[in-house]
C-alpha positions, 0 to 999 in steps of 0.5 A, a space after each residue: 216440284 220442289 227438290 226435296 218432295 221430288 226426291 221423296 217421291 222418287 225414293 218411294 216409288 224406284 224401290 228394288 221391285 221396280 229397277 227392272 222394270 225400269 231396266 226392260 223398257 230400256 232393254 227390250 229396244 234395243 234389237 228393234 233398232 230404233 233411233 227416236 223414242 216417245 215416251 209416253 207417261 215418264 212421271 219421275 224420269 227413271 227411263 227417260 235419264 236412261 233412254 238419254 243415257 244409253 243414246 236415243 233420242 227421246 221425247 216424252 209424252 205426257 198431261 202434265 205440262 211441268 213434267 221435267 226432261 231428264 235428258 229428252 230433247 223434246 216434250 209434248 203435253 198431251 192427254 191420251 184420252 184425246 189423243 192426236 196421231 199428227 202431234 205424235 208423228 216421225 218416231 221409231 218406236 212409241 214407249 209406253 209402259 204402266 198406263 193404258 191400265 189408266 184409261 177404262 178398258 174401252 178408252 184403250 182402243 183410240 189410243 192405241 189406234 191414234 199410235 199405229 195411225 203415227 206411222 211409228 213401226 214399232 210400240 213397246 208396251 206393259 201393263 198390270 200382270 195378276 194372271 197365275 204366277 208362283 216366284 220365290 227367290 232366297 237368299 244367303 250369306 255369311 250375315 242376311 238372308 232374304 227371302 220373297 215369294 209371291 202367288 197369284 191365281 183365280 183372279 179371272 173368277 173377279 172383276 177388277 175393283 177400280 178403286 175411283 172412277 174417276 182420278 185417273 191415277 186408279 188402275 181400272 183395269 188389269 190384265 189376268 182379271 176377267 173380261 181383261 185377259 192377256 188375250 183380249 188385249 192381244 185382240 183390242 192391240 191387232 184390231 188396232 194393226 198391232 202385231 205382238 211379236 214379243 211378249 217379257 214378265 217381271 216377277 217382283 212389278 208383275 207385269 206383262 210386256 208386250 212387243 208390237 210392230 205396226 201392221 202398216 208399216 209391212 206387208 201384211 204377216 200374221 203374228 208371230 205370237 199367238 192369244 
């Protein structure tokens, strides 16, 4: 990709509303005590650069063989729909944010099982959240005033509309719609061997983050975050 085109896409994607979302991906790793991180779906590389800048040994995973490294030590070319757990073994944590919703709902299960089979002790993931929520922010000084607000409701009564069933970039589901509750997602994680232990939400991007522990990497215990 030419530099000018890359810069155009970078600035178009990393808008003000996404900055907290990108920061939170790195911030959630802090209490886990991890060093080697596999970042799934790095896209334009802002989180990769932050991970490297924060001192993590980061490897990226993406279907695109031409992905830039942005400070990553290595890049694994692969398709999540054909995930080989052996190829992603040896990491302390897997970071998979705003990626799984691009797969069809049934295809998420084998991916989560593959993550678990890799032996990584932790999984930090996020997906779009469209459950009931309301947000309001106001900033005023003598020179300017800004107000932002949003509301999401009644999504649980509707099926998610897939814009293009064959387009990988199109979302295939989002949490909050009928048949795709947060409880349904946590059930998938538990069935795949992951125990959700923490959840966080971002307002402007309206996503839910789940920090999960690999149950195979410790004695079996009940998840501390229940459905």
